[in-house]
NUVO-234888 format. One record per residue (C-alpha): residue in three letters; x, y, z. Coordinates in steps of 0.5 Angstrom, whole numbers. Layout:
BEGIN
PT type     u     v     w
PT  ALA     X     Y     Z
...
This chain:
BEGIN
PT type     u     v     w
PT  MET   -26  -120   -26
PT  ASP   -33  -120   -29
PT  ALA   -35  -116   -35
PT  GLU   -39  -111   -31
PT  THR   -34  -110   -26
PT  ALA   -29  -109   -32
PT  ILE   -34  -104   -35
PT  ILE   -34  -100   -29
PT  THR   -27  -100   -27
PT  ASP   -26   -98   -34
PT  LEU   -31   -92   -33
PT  ASN   -28   -89   -27
PT  ARG   -21   -90   -31
PT  ARG   -23   -86   -36
PT  TYR   -28   -81   -33
PT  PRO   -26   -79   -26
PT  LYS   -30   -77   -20
PT  GLY   -30   -69   -21
PT  ALA   -28   -69   -29
PT  GLN   -32   -64   -33
PT  LEU   -35   -66   -40
PT  THR   -39   -63   -45
PT  ALA   -45   -67   -47
PT  GLN   -52   -66   -51
PT  VAL   -59   -68   -48
PT  GLN   -62   -73   -51
PT  VAL   -69   -74   -47
PT  LEU   -72   -70   -42
PT  THR   -76   -75   -36
PT  ASP   -80   -74   -30
PT  PHE   -74   -75   -26
PT  GLY   -68   -71   -30
PT  ALA   -65   -72   -36
PT  ILE   -61   -77   -41
PT  VAL   -55   -74   -44
PT  ARG   -50   -77   -49
PT  LEU   -43   -76   -48
PT  PRO   -38   -74   -55
PT  ASN   -36   -82   -55
PT  ASP   -43   -84   -55
PT  MET   -43   -86   -48
PT  ALA   -50   -85   -44
PT  GLY   -50   -81   -38
PT  ILE   -56   -79   -33
PT  ILE   -57   -72   -29
PT  ARG   -62   -73   -24
PT  SER   -67   -67   -22
PT  ARG   -63   -66   -16
PT  GLU   -57   -65   -19
PT  LEU   -60   -60   -24
PT  SER   -60   -54   -20
PT  TRP   -58   -51   -13
PT  ALA   -65   -49   -12
PT  GLN   -69   -51    -6
PT  ASP   -75   -52   -10
PT  GLN   -73   -56   -16
PT  PRO   -76   -54   -23
PT  GLU   -78   -59   -27
PT  PRO   -73   -61   -33
PT  ALA   -76   -58   -39
PT  ALA   -76   -52   -36
PT  LEU   -68   -52   -35
PT  LEU   -67   -56   -41
PT  SER   -69   -57   -48
PT  VAL   -67   -63   -52
PT  GLY   -61   -63   -57
PT  GLN   -58   -57   -52
PT  GLU   -51   -58   -51
PT  VAL   -49   -57   -43
PT  LYS   -43   -57   -39
PT  VAL   -43   -63   -34
PT  LEU   -39   -66   -28
PT  VAL   -38   -73   -26
PT  LEU   -40   -75   -20
PT  GLY   -39   -83   -21
PT  VAL   -42   -89   -24
PT  ASP   -49   -91   -24
PT  ARG   -48   -99   -22
PT  VAL   -56  -101   -21
PT  ARG   -57  -101   -28
PT  PRO   -55  -108   -32
PT  HIS   -51  -103   -37
PT  PRO   -47   -98   -33
PT  ARG   -47   -91   -35
PT  LEU   -45   -84   -31
PT  GLU   -48   -80   -26
PT  LEU   -47   -73   -28
PT  SER   -49   -66   -25
PT  LEU   -51   -60   -28
PT  ARG   -51   -56   -22
PT  GLN   -44   -57   -19
PT  ALA   -41   -56   -26
PT  GLU   -43   -49   -25
PT  ARG   -41   -44   -19
PT  ASP   -43   -46   -12
PT  PRO   -47   -40   -10
PT  TRP   -46   -43    -2
PT  ALA   -38   -42    -4
PT  ASP   -38   -35    -3
PT  ILE   -44   -34     1
PT  TYR   -40   -29     6
PT  ARG   -38   -24     0
PT  ARG   -46   -23    -1
PT  TYR   -49   -24     5
PT  GLN   -47   -22    12
PT  VAL   -50   -23    19
PT  GLY   -53   -17    21
PT  GLN   -55   -15    14
PT  VAL   -62   -12    12
PT  LEU   -65   -16     7
PT  ARG   -72   -14     3
PT  ARG   -75   -21     0
PT  LYS   -81   -25    -2
PT  ILE   -83   -30     2
PT  VAL   -83   -37    -3
PT  SER   -86   -42     2
PT  LEU   -89   -44     8
PT  ALA   -88   -49    13
PT  ARG   -89   -51    21
PT  ALA   -82   -48    22
PT  GLY   -83   -42    20
PT  ALA   -82   -38    13
PT  PHE   -78   -39     7
PT  VAL   -75   -33     4
PT  GLU   -71   -34    -3
PT  LEU   -65   -29    -3
PT  GLU   -63   -31   -10
PT  PRO   -65   -37   -14
PT  ALA   -60   -42   -11
PT  ILE   -61   -39    -4
PT  THR   -66   -40     1
PT  GLY   -67   -37     8
PT  LEU   -71   -39    13
PT  VAL   -75   -34    18
PT  PRO   -77   -39    24
PT  LEU   -84   -38    27
PT  GLN   -81   -35    34
PT  GLU   -77   -29    30
PT  VAL   -84   -27    26
PT  SER   -86   -21    31
PT  GLN   -84   -20    39
PT  ALA   -91   -24    40
PT  PRO   -90   -30    36
PT  PRO   -96   -33    32
PT  GLU   -99   -40    33
PT  ARG   -98   -41    25
PT  ILE   -94   -38    20
PT  GLU  -100   -36    16
PT  ASP  -103   -32    21
PT  VAL   -98   -27    19
PT  LEU   -94   -28    13
PT  TRP   -97   -31     6
PT  VAL   -93   -34     0
PT  GLY   -92   -28    -5
PT  ASP   -91   -23     1
PT  THR   -85   -18     1
PT  VAL   -81   -18     8
PT  GLN   -75   -14    11
PT  ALA   -71   -18    15
PT  VAL   -65   -18    19
PT  VAL   -59   -24    17
PT  THR   -58   -27    24
PT  HIS   -54   -34    22
PT  ILE   -50   -37    16
PT  ASP   -47   -44    15
PT  PRO   -44   -46     8
PT  ALA   -43   -53    10
PT  ALA   -50   -54    12
PT  ARG   -53   -50     7
PT  GLN   -57   -46    12
PT  LEU   -59   -38    13
PT  ARG   -64   -35    18
PT  LEU   -67   -28    18
PT  SER   -71   -25    23
PT  LEU   -77   -20    23
PT  ARG   -77   -19    30
PT  GLN   -70   -17    31
PT  HIS   -71   -12    25
PT  LEU   -77    -9    28
PT  ALA   -74    -8    35
PT  GLU   -68    -4    31
PT  LEU   -73     0    27
PT  GLU   -77     2    35
PT  ARG   -70     4    37
PT  LYS   -70    10    33
PT  PRO   -72    16    35
PT  SER   -77    16    28
PT  GLY   -79    11    23
PT  PHE   -78    18    18
PT  PRO   -73    22    21
PT  LEU   -74    29    20
PT  GLY   -68    31    19
PT  ASP   -67    26    13
PT  LEU   -73    29    10
PT  LEU   -71    37    10
PT  ASN   -66    40     6
PT  GLN   -63    46     7
PT  GLU   -68    50     4
PT  GLN   -73    46     8
PT  ARG   -70    48    14
PT  GLN   -70    55    12
PT  LEU   -77    55    11
PT  LEU   -79    52    18
PT  LEU   -75    56    21
PT  ASN   -78    62    18
PT  TRP   -85    59    19
PT  PHE   -83    59    27
PT  GLN   -81    66    27
PT  GLU   -88    68    23
PT  ARG   -91    64    29
PT  ARG   -88    68    34
PT  ALA   -89    74    30
PT  GLY   -97    72    30
PT  ALA   -97    72    38
PT  GLN   -96    78    38
PT  SER  -100    82    33
PT  GLU  -107    82    37
PT  ALA  -104    87    42
PT  VAL  -102    91    36
PT  GLU  -108    91    34
PT  ILE  -112    92    40
PT  ASP  -107    99    41
PT  ALA  -109   101    34
PT  TRP  -116   100    34
PT  ALA  -118   107    36
PT  GLU  -118   110    29
PT  LEU  -124   104    27
PT  ALA  -127   106    34
PT  ALA  -127   114    32
PT  ARG  -130   111    24
PT  PHE  -135   107    27
PT  PRO  -137   110    34
PT  ARG  -145   107    34
PT  ILE  -146   100    32
PT  LEU  -152    96    32
PT  LEU  -152    89    33
PT  VAL  -157    84    31
PT  ASP  -157    77    33
PT  ASP  -162    72    36
PT  ASP  -157    68    40
PT  PRO  -156    72    46
PT  SER  -149    69    48
PT  ILE  -147    71    42
PT  ARG  -150    78    41
PT  HIS  -148    79    49
PT  SER  -140    77    48
PT  LEU  -140    81    42
PT  GLN  -142    87    45
PT  ARG  -138    86    51
PT  LEU  -132    86    46
PT  LEU  -134    92    41
PT  ASN  -135    96    48
PT  ARG  -128    94    50
PT  LEU  -125    97    44
PT  GLY  -128   104    45
PT  HIS  -135   103    41
PT  GLN  -142   104    43
PT  VAL  -146    98    42
PT  GLU  -154    97    42
PT  THR  -157    90    41
PT  CYS  -163    87    39
PT  ASP  -166    80    38
PT  ASN  -170    81    31
PT  ALA  -170    85    24
PT  GLU  -177    89    26
PT  ARG  -174    92    32
PT  ALA  -167    93    28
PT  ILE  -171    97    22
PT  ALA  -175   101    28
PT  LEU  -168   103    32
PT  CYS  -165   105    25
PT  ALA  -171   110    24
PT  GLU  -170   113    31
PT  ARG  -163   114    31
PT  ALA  -157   114    27
PT  PHE  -152   108    27
PT  ASP  -145   108    24
PT  LEU  -145   101    22
PT  LEU  -150    95    23
PT  LEU  -148    87    24
PT  LEU  -154    84    22
PT  ASP  -155    76    23
PT  HIS  -157    72    16
PT  GLU  -161    67    20
PT  LEU  -166    71    25
PT  GLY  -170    66    28
PT  THR  -175    71    31
PT  GLY  -179    76    27
PT  LYS  -182    75    20
PT  LEU  -175    78    16
PT  ASN  -169    74    15
PT  GLY  -163    78    15
PT  THR  -162    79     8
PT  GLU  -169    82     7
PT  ALA  -168    87    13
PT  ALA  -161    89     9
PT  GLN  -165    91     3
PT  ARG  -170    95     7
PT  LEU  -164    98    11
PT  THR  -160   100     5
PT  ARG  -166   102     2
PT  ALA  -168   107     7
PT  HIS  -160   109    10
PT  PRO  -156   108     4
PT  LYS  -151   111     7
PT  LEU  -150   106    13
PT  PRO  -145   100    12
PT  VAL  -149    93    13
PT  VAL  -145    87    14
PT  ILE  -148    80    15
PT  VAL  -146    75    20
PT  THR  -148    68    19
PT  GLY  -145    61    21
PT  ILE  -139    58    19
PT  ASN  -142    53    14
PT  TRP  -145    59    11
PT  LEU  -142    59     4
PT  ALA  -142    52     4
PT  GLN  -149    50     4
PT  HIS  -152    57     3
PT  TYR  -148    59    -4
PT  ASN  -153    63    -7
PT  VAL  -153    67     0
PT  LYS  -147    72    -2
PT  THR  -150    74    -9
PT  GLU  -157    76    -5
PT  ALA  -154    79     1
PT  ARG  -149    84    -4
PT  ALA  -156    85    -8
PT  ALA  -159    87    -2
PT  GLY  -154    93    -1
PT  ALA  -149    89     4
PT  ARG  -142    91     4
PT  GLY  -139    85     7
PT  ALA  -139    78    12
PT  LEU  -137    76    18
PT  ILE  -137    68    19
PT  LYS  -139    66    27
PT  PRO  -135    65    31
PT  VAL  -132    72    29
PT  GLU  -124    72    30
PT  PHE  -121    78    32
PT  ALA  -117    79    27
PT  ARG  -122    78    21
PT  LEU  -127    83    25
PT  HIS  -121    88    25
PT  HIS  -120    87    18
PT  THR  -127    88    16
PT  LEU  -128    94    19
PT  THR  -121    97    16
PT  GLU  -123    95     9
PT  LEU  -130    98    10
PT  ALA  -126   105    14
PT  ALA  -123   105     7
PT  GLY  -129   105     3
PT  ARG  -128    97     1
PT  GLU  -133    91     2
PT  ASP  -131    85     5
PT  TRP  -133    78     3
PT  ASP  -128    73     6
PT  GLU  -125    71    -1
PT  THR  -119    68    -3
PT  PRO  -118    70   -10
PT  MET  -116    64   -15
PT  PRO  -109    65   -18
PT  ASP  -107    67   -25
PT  LEU  -105    60   -29
PT  PRO  -102    59   -36
PT  GLY  -108    59   -41
PT  ILE  -108    52   -42
PT  GLU  -115    49   -43
PT  ALA  -118    45   -38
PT  GLY  -120    37   -38
PT  ARG  -126    35   -36
PT  LEU  -126    32   -30
PT  GLY  -130    26   -29
PT  GLU  -137    24   -25
PT  MET  -139    17   -23
PT  THR  -144    15   -26
PT  LEU  -148     9   -28
PT  ALA  -146     9   -35
PT  SER  -139     8   -33
PT  GLU  -133     5   -38
PT  ASP  -132    -1   -34
PT  LEU  -140    -2   -34
PT  LEU  -141    -1   -42
PT  ARG  -134    -5   -43
PT  SER  -137   -11   -38
PT  LEU  -144   -10   -42
PT  ASN  -142   -10   -49
PT  GLU  -138   -16   -47
PT  LYS  -144   -20   -45
PT  LEU  -148   -18   -52
PT  SER  -142   -20   -56
PT  GLU  -142   -27   -53
PT  LEU  -149   -27   -53
PT  GLN  -149   -26   -61
PT  ARG  -144   -31   -61
PT  ILE  -148   -37   -58
PT  THR  -155   -35   -61
PT  LYS  -152   -33   -68
PT  ALA  -156   -27   -67
PT  GLU  -154   -21   -72
PT  SER  -155   -16   -68
PT  CYS  -156   -15   -60
PT  VAL  -158    -8   -57
PT  LEU  -159    -6   -50
PT  PHE  -165     0   -50
PT  HIS  -166     4   -44
PT  MET  -172     8   -43
PT  ASN  -173    15   -39
PT  LEU  -178    13   -34
PT  SER  -181    20   -34
PT  THR  -181    22   -41
PT  ARG  -182    15   -44
PT  GLN  -176    17   -49
PT  VAL  -172    10   -51
PT  SER  -165    10   -53
PT  VAL  -159     5   -55
PT  PHE  -155     4   -49
PT  ALA  -151    -1   -52
PT  HIS  -151    -6   -58
PT  THR  -146   -10   -62
PT  GLY  -147   -13   -69
PT  ALA  -150   -10   -75
PT  ARG  -150    -3   -76
PT  LEU  -156     1   -73
PT  SER  -160     5   -78
PT  ASN  -165    11   -78
PT  TYR  -163    11   -70
PT  ASP  -163    18   -69
PT  GLY  -169    20   -73
PT  SER  -173    14   -69
PT  LYS  -171    14   -62
PT  TYR  -177    19   -60
PT  THR  -182    13   -65
PT  LEU  -179     7   -61
PT  GLN  -183     8   -55
PT  ALA  -189     6   -60
PT  THR  -186     0   -60
PT  PRO  -185    -8   -56
PT  ILE  -179    -4   -53
PT  GLU  -184    -1   -49
PT  GLN  -188    -7   -48
PT  VAL  -182   -10   -45
PT  ILE  -179    -5   -41
PT  HIS  -184    -2   -39
PT  GLU  -189    -8   -38
PT  GLY  -184   -13   -36
PT  GLN  -187   -18   -42
PT  THR  -183   -22   -46
PT  VAL  -183   -22   -54
PT  TYR  -181   -28   -57
PT  GLU  -183   -28   -64
PT  SER  -181   -33   -70
PT  ASP  -184   -29   -76
PT  THR  -185   -21   -75
PT  THR  -189   -21   -82
PT  ARG  -195   -24   -78
PT  ASN  -196   -18   -74
PT  PRO  -193   -12   -79
PT  GLN  -196    -6   -74
PT  LYS  -193    -9   -68
PT  PHE  -186    -8   -71
PT  LYS  -188    -2   -76
PT  HIS  -183     4   -72
PT  LEU  -178    -1   -70
PT  ASP  -174     0   -76
PT  ILE  -167     1   -74
PT  VAL  -165    -6   -76
PT  ASN  -167   -11   -81
PT  PHE  -170   -17   -78
PT  ALA  -175   -22   -79
PT  SER  -175   -26   -72
PT  CYS  -173   -23   -65
PT  ILE  -173   -24   -58
PT  GLY  -175   -18   -53
PT  LEU  -173   -19   -45
PT  PRO  -174   -14   -40
PT  VAL  -167   -12   -36
PT  LYS  -169   -11   -28
PT  GLY  -163    -6   -26
PT  PHE  -163    -3   -19
PT  GLY  -170    -1   -17
PT  GLN  -175     1   -23
PT  ARG  -175    -3   -30
PT  GLU  -171     1   -35
PT  TYR  -167    -3   -40
PT  GLY  -170    -8   -45
PT  LEU  -165   -13   -48
PT  PHE  -166   -14   -56
PT  LEU  -164   -20   -61
PT  PHE  -165   -19   -68
PT  HIS  -164   -24   -74
PT  SER  -166   -23   -82
PT  ARG  -169   -30   -83
PT  LYS  -175   -32   -80
PT  GLY  -176   -38   -75
PT  HIS  -168   -37   -73
PT  PHE  -169   -36   -65
PT  THR  -171   -43   -62
PT  THR  -173   -44   -55
PT  GLU  -165   -45   -53
PT  CYS  -164   -38   -56
PT  LEU  -169   -35   -51
PT  ARG  -166   -39   -45
PT  LYS  -159   -37   -46
PT  ALA  -162   -30   -47
PT  GLU  -166   -30   -40
PT  THR  -160   -32   -37
PT  ALA  -156   -26   -41
PT  ALA  -161   -21   -38
PT  GLU  -160   -23   -31
PT  LEU  -153   -23   -31
PT  MET  -154   -15   -35
PT  ALA  -159   -13   -29
PT  ALA  -154   -16   -24
PT  LEU  -148   -12   -27
PT  MET  -152    -6   -27
PT  ALA  -155    -6   -20
PT  ARG  -148    -8   -18
PT  LYS  -146    -1   -21
PT  GLU  -151     3   -19
PT  ALA  -150     1   -11
PT  GLU  -143     3   -12
PT  ARG  -146    10   -15
PT  VAL  -150    11    -9
PT  ILE  -145     9    -4
PT  GLN  -140    13    -8
PT  GLN  -145    19    -7
PT  MET  -146    17     0
PT  GLN  -139    19     1
PT  PRO  -140    26     5
PT  SER  -144    22    10
PT  VAL  -140    16    10
PT  PHE  -134    21    11
PT  ALA  -138    26    16
PT  GLY  -140    20    20
PT  GLN  -132    17    20
PT  LEU  -129    24    23
PT  GLY  -135    26    27
PT  SER  -134    21    33
PT  HIS  -127    23    33
PT  LEU  -128    30    32
PT  VAL  -133    31    37
PT  HIS  -128    27    42
PT  GLU  -124    33    41
PT  LEU  -128    38    41
PT  ASN  -131    36    48
PT  ASN  -124    36    51
PT  ARG  -123    43    49
PT  LEU  -130    45    51
PT  SER  -128    41    58
PT  SER  -123    46    59
PT  ILE  -126    52    57
PT  LEU  -132    50    63
PT  ASN  -126    49    68
PT  ASP  -122    55    66
PT  THR  -129    59    66
PT  GLN  -130    56    73
PT  THR  -123    58    75
PT  LEU  -125    65    73
PT  ALA  -131    66    77
PT  PHE  -128    63    83
PT  ASP  -122    68    82
PT  TYR  -126    74    81
PT  ASN  -131    73    87
PT  ALA  -124    73    92
PT  ILE  -121    79    89
PT  GLU  -128    82    89
PT  GLN  -129    81    96
PT  ARG  -122    83    98
PT  SER  -124    90    95
PT  SER  -130    90    99
PT  GLY  -126    89   105
PT  ALA  -131    83   106
PT  ALA  -125    78   106
PT  ALA  -119    81   105
PT  LEU  -113    77   101
PT  PRO  -106    77   103
PT  GLN  -103    82    98
PT  SER   -99    76    95
PT  ASP  -105    72    94
PT  ALA  -109    77    90
PT  GLN  -103    77    86
PT  GLY  -103    70    85
PT  ARG  -110    70    83
PT  LEU  -109    75    78
PT  SER  -104    71    75
PT  GLU  -108    65    75
PT  MET  -114    69    72
PT  GLN  -109    71    66
PT  THR  -107    63    65
PT  CYS  -115    62    65
PT  ILE  -116    68    60
PT  ARG  -110    65    55
PT  SER  -113    58    56
PT  LEU  -120    60    54
PT  GLN  -117    64    47
PT  GLU  -113    58    45
PT  ASN  -119    53    46
PT  GLY  -123    58    42
PT  ARG  -119    58    37
PT  ALA  -117    51    36
PT  MET  -125    49    37
PT  HIS  -126    55    31
PT  LYS  -121    52    27
PT  ILE  -124    44    28
PT  MET  -130    46    26
PT  ARG  -128    50    20
PT  LEU  -124    44    17
PT  TYR  -129    39    18
PT  LEU  -134    43    15
PT  GLY  -130    45     9
PT  MET  -129    37     9
PT  VAL  -136    35     7
PT  SER  -138    42     4
PT  PRO  -141    42    -3
PT  GLU  -136    40    -9
PT  SER  -134    45   -14
PT  ARG  -128    45   -19
PT  GLU  -122    50   -16
PT  ALA  -115    52   -16
PT  VAL  -112    47   -11
PT  ASN  -105    47    -8
PT  LEU  -104    40    -6
PT  ASN   -99    42     0
PT  GLU  -105    46     3
PT  VAL  -109    40     2
PT  ILE  -104    36     6
PT  HIS  -104    41    11
PT  ARG  -111    42    12
PT  ALA  -111    34    12
PT  VAL  -106    34    18
PT  SER  -110    39    22
PT  ILE  -116    34    22
PT  LEU  -112    28    22
PT  THR  -107    29    28
PT  PRO  -112    29    34
PT  ILE  -114    23    32
PT  ALA  -108    21    31
PT  GLU  -106    22    38
PT  GLY  -112    18    40
PT  TYR  -108    12    37
PT  SER  -102    14    39
PT  VAL   -99    15    32
PT  ARG   -95    21    30
PT  VAL   -97    24    23
PT  VAL   -91    28    20
PT  THR   -90    31    13
PT  ASP   -85    32     7
PT  THR   -88    37     2
PT  ASP   -85    39    -5
PT  ASN   -84    46    -5
PT  ASN   -84    47   -13
PT  LEU   -91    43   -13
PT  PRO   -96    47   -18
PT  THR  -103    49   -17
PT  THR  -108    44   -21
PT  TYR  -115    46   -23
PT  ALA  -120    40   -19
PT  VAL  -125    39   -14
PT  GLY  -121    40    -8
PT  VAL  -127    38    -3
PT  ARG  -125    30    -6
PT  VAL  -118    31    -6
PT  GLU  -118    32     2
PT  GLN  -124    27     2
PT  VAL  -118    22    -1
PT  LEU  -112    24     3
PT  VAL  -116    23    10
PT  ASN  -119    17     8
PT  VAL  -112    13     6
PT  ALA  -109    17    12
PT  LEU  -114    15    17
PT  ASN  -114     8    14
PT  ALA  -106     8    15
PT  ILE  -107    11    23
PT  GLN  -111     5    24
PT  HIS  -107     0    22
PT  THR  -101     3    25
PT  GLN  -104     3    32
PT  LEU  -107    -5    30
PT  ALA  -100    -7    28
PT  ARG   -96    -4    34
PT  GLY  -100     0    38
PT  SER   -96     6    36
PT  GLY   -92     9    30
PT  GLU   -92    14    25
PT  VAL   -95    16    18
PT  LEU   -92    20    13
PT  ILE   -95    24     8
PT  GLN   -92    27     2
PT  SER   -92    31    -4
PT  ARG   -88    30   -11
PT  PHE   -89    33   -18
PT  ALA   -86    27   -22
PT  SER   -85    30   -28
PT  GLN   -88    35   -33
PT  ASP   -88    29   -39
PT  SER   -92    24   -34
PT  ARG   -99    24   -35
PT  LEU  -100    24   -27
PT  PRO   -95    28   -25
PT  LEU   -98    30   -18
PT  GLN   -96    25   -13
PT  LEU   -99    24    -6
PT  ARG   -96    19    -2
PT  VAL   -98    16     5
PT  THR   -94    11     8
PT  ASP   -95     8    15
PT  THR   -91     3    20
PT  GLY   -97    -1    20
PT  PRO   -97    -9    19
PT  GLY   -97    -9    11
PT  ILE  -101   -12     6
PT  HIS  -101   -19     3
PT  GLN  -100   -19    -4
PT  GLN  -105   -24    -5
PT  HIS  -110   -18    -3
PT  LEU  -107   -12    -7
PT  GLU  -111   -14   -13
PT  CYS  -118   -13    -9
PT  ILE  -116    -8    -4
PT  PHE  -120    -3    -7
PT  GLU  -126    -7    -9
PT  LEU  -133    -6    -5
PT  GLY  -133   -10     1
PT  PHE  -127   -12     2
PT  SER  -123   -10     8
PT  THR  -117   -13    12
PT  ARG  -120   -11    18
PT  SER  -125   -16    21
PT  GLU  -129    -9    23
PT  GLY  -128    -6    17
PT  ASN  -134    -5    12
PT  GLY  -130    -4     5
PT  PHE  -133     2     3
PT  GLY  -127     7     5
PT  LEU  -121     5     0
PT  PHE  -127     3    -6
PT  ILE  -130    10    -5
PT  THR  -123    13    -4
PT  ARG  -122     9   -11
PT  GLY  -128    12   -14
PT  LEU  -126    20   -12
PT  VAL  -119    19   -15
PT  GLU  -122    16   -21
PT  SER  -127    22   -22
PT  MET  -121    26   -23
PT  GLY  -117    23   -28
PT  GLY  -113    20   -23
PT  ARG  -110    14   -20
PT  ILE  -109    10   -14
PT  SER  -105     4   -12
PT  VAL  -101     1    -7
PT  GLU   -93     3    -9
PT  GLU   -90    -3    -4
PT  SER   -92    -6     2
PT  VAL   -87   -10     7
PT  MET   -90   -15    12
PT  THR   -90   -12    19
PT  VAL   -86    -6    17
PT  GLY   -91    -2    13
PT  THR   -95     0     7
PT  ILE   -94     6     2
PT  PHE  -100     8    -2
PT  LEU   -99    12    -8
PT  ILE  -104    18   -11
PT  GLU  -103    20   -18
PT  LEU  -107    26   -21
PT  PRO  -107    30   -27
PT  LEU  -104    37   -28
PT  VAL  -110    42   -30
PT  LEU  -109    48   -32
PT  PRO  -115    53   -34
PT  SER  -115    57   -39
PT  MET  -117    64   -37
PT  GLU  -123    65   -42
PT  GLY  -127    59   -40
PT  ALA  -125    57   -33
PT  THR  -130    60   -28
PT  VAL  -130    59   -20
């Protein structure tokens, strides 16, 4: 036996395979770690034996020199001239595959992250030493050609375990089977699971109220006799013949005697000729010289006991907010908004009969007296812009060794100059000099676009006489062209003559261009934010016009059917072409069906128009209940969602407090996010559901009011989450990248925050909108 064989035999005897030892790390290498046993015997732990993880980490990430570790003997390394022990760190620990069935079972649904991609599919890390494979054919019902077309590294997926083989150390999962299971369920968001006992009772009450409401019109018609006796003679003034004649027919049917005309001058003449008990006066009369408000002023002055009600379009209060004040000043006692709802007409006449005015107002509820915080505005001088500009100024000051860097702004109408941002030496005499700064080279730089490069200001003291907000002997001044006209100028100051070189000038020019780009982008963002109502109107317009067109088609069909049936019954009554009694009864029944359909479609069109115009109305702070916002949003979204084969469901917190906010913005935010969710859901599966929830997080939270929009769409890649709200970014090829960018601006303008709370690929995404609870003081709040 040679010496080497003897050494190996001795090592195998003293350190049998499978023995556990304690060793100390001596050296870390690229291929593993060299350790020393208590008897100074050397051993090697190769990289593959450091961890059970599929992607082996660097040895230095697991071990450090001098660290004591427990190892398991694998055998003797025979390759080297001086044999040493082959050791394993991972096998000295628990083998995670040994009891794999205790933690994972076939059919179990897991939510994990993608750690790597291969041609065969995507690898999911279940735990540090266990990796599962989602085969390419198990990604979706229609497997993609490449795994990268659906899944990226870092994405979260939800998949079902389909195969476990501890001996081969293999585990496979399927997204496709999990999606099929979700689709077999009756609802992705089961209504029964969302409603507690109290909420179920509220739902039952709501259905009972609907049934009671269906009977209310008949009761009101029967009770109209008192109103007809109180207002027997009515004058109706409107330049639209269809509205004039239809409202006249309705009022005549209710027992009133109604006269009509189409201009204010004729109305004044009729009131002078005979007495009327009520005047319904259109505000926007297109005929004659006087509008409704002017006519109301003359008529109430001449006939002070005559109650005048202004009748105007659905967007009256939204677009003509001062009309109410003018109409009241003119002596009018109320308002009716076209199309005139039967219930609203009854309410107005009842109020007038009781001697009260009626202006279709909903009073603001009493709220606790806590001072309201200011709602932010989307302006050019936003915090992130100023922060970016100050960073650029600080960097410019550092590389040029300037003592002060100032960005000036000039008001183009008044020529007043002010400091927009600055770094370095403190400015002195600024407040007193801002009106004289225009008589300095600042105006020359900003207004005329000239460059100032002065190494010694003492050579021309008059030129810099009024620029005394900082002590300097040399300076650089450059125009900063933002979005549109020049309004900004960048200046660098130093107290030493000749400090600034031509190299400093070039660096300042580069900085000025960067600042101009920053401001141009921010101004472009501001303009886009201001375009939100127009963008929003266009976004919803095509969908709502489609819905209105469907309703209008139904109305036209029903009116034609009514015309046919009326002619048939009229002919029967005249004996011209007698119908059998049974046929006549059938025609009457069909006429009743058509009438009900006309009423339903008319109400639906009215509701759609009110909701739509409410969403694009001018902004004002008001008491906002998020559950009511959800209800209005769902009313708009439902017909759109149906067109995409998507169902919208809600889950609201009934204990949600009222907040003081810009209601239009909240509605636009919710509809923007939900519409995005609807479109993505349809793209992913052709159908699906969108869940809208409201929650009150905590009184102690800075943003306690929460809205969640959950879809069953394709999900958002982890790498896209950071830029999903950036201008111009869209995950859809036909998207313009405006929607979520505008939405973020709207939310932040209200002091809130929007984020993607969770996104699981092929399963869906949850958007979280968080808003502050703002409670106005009763002294300072105005509505």
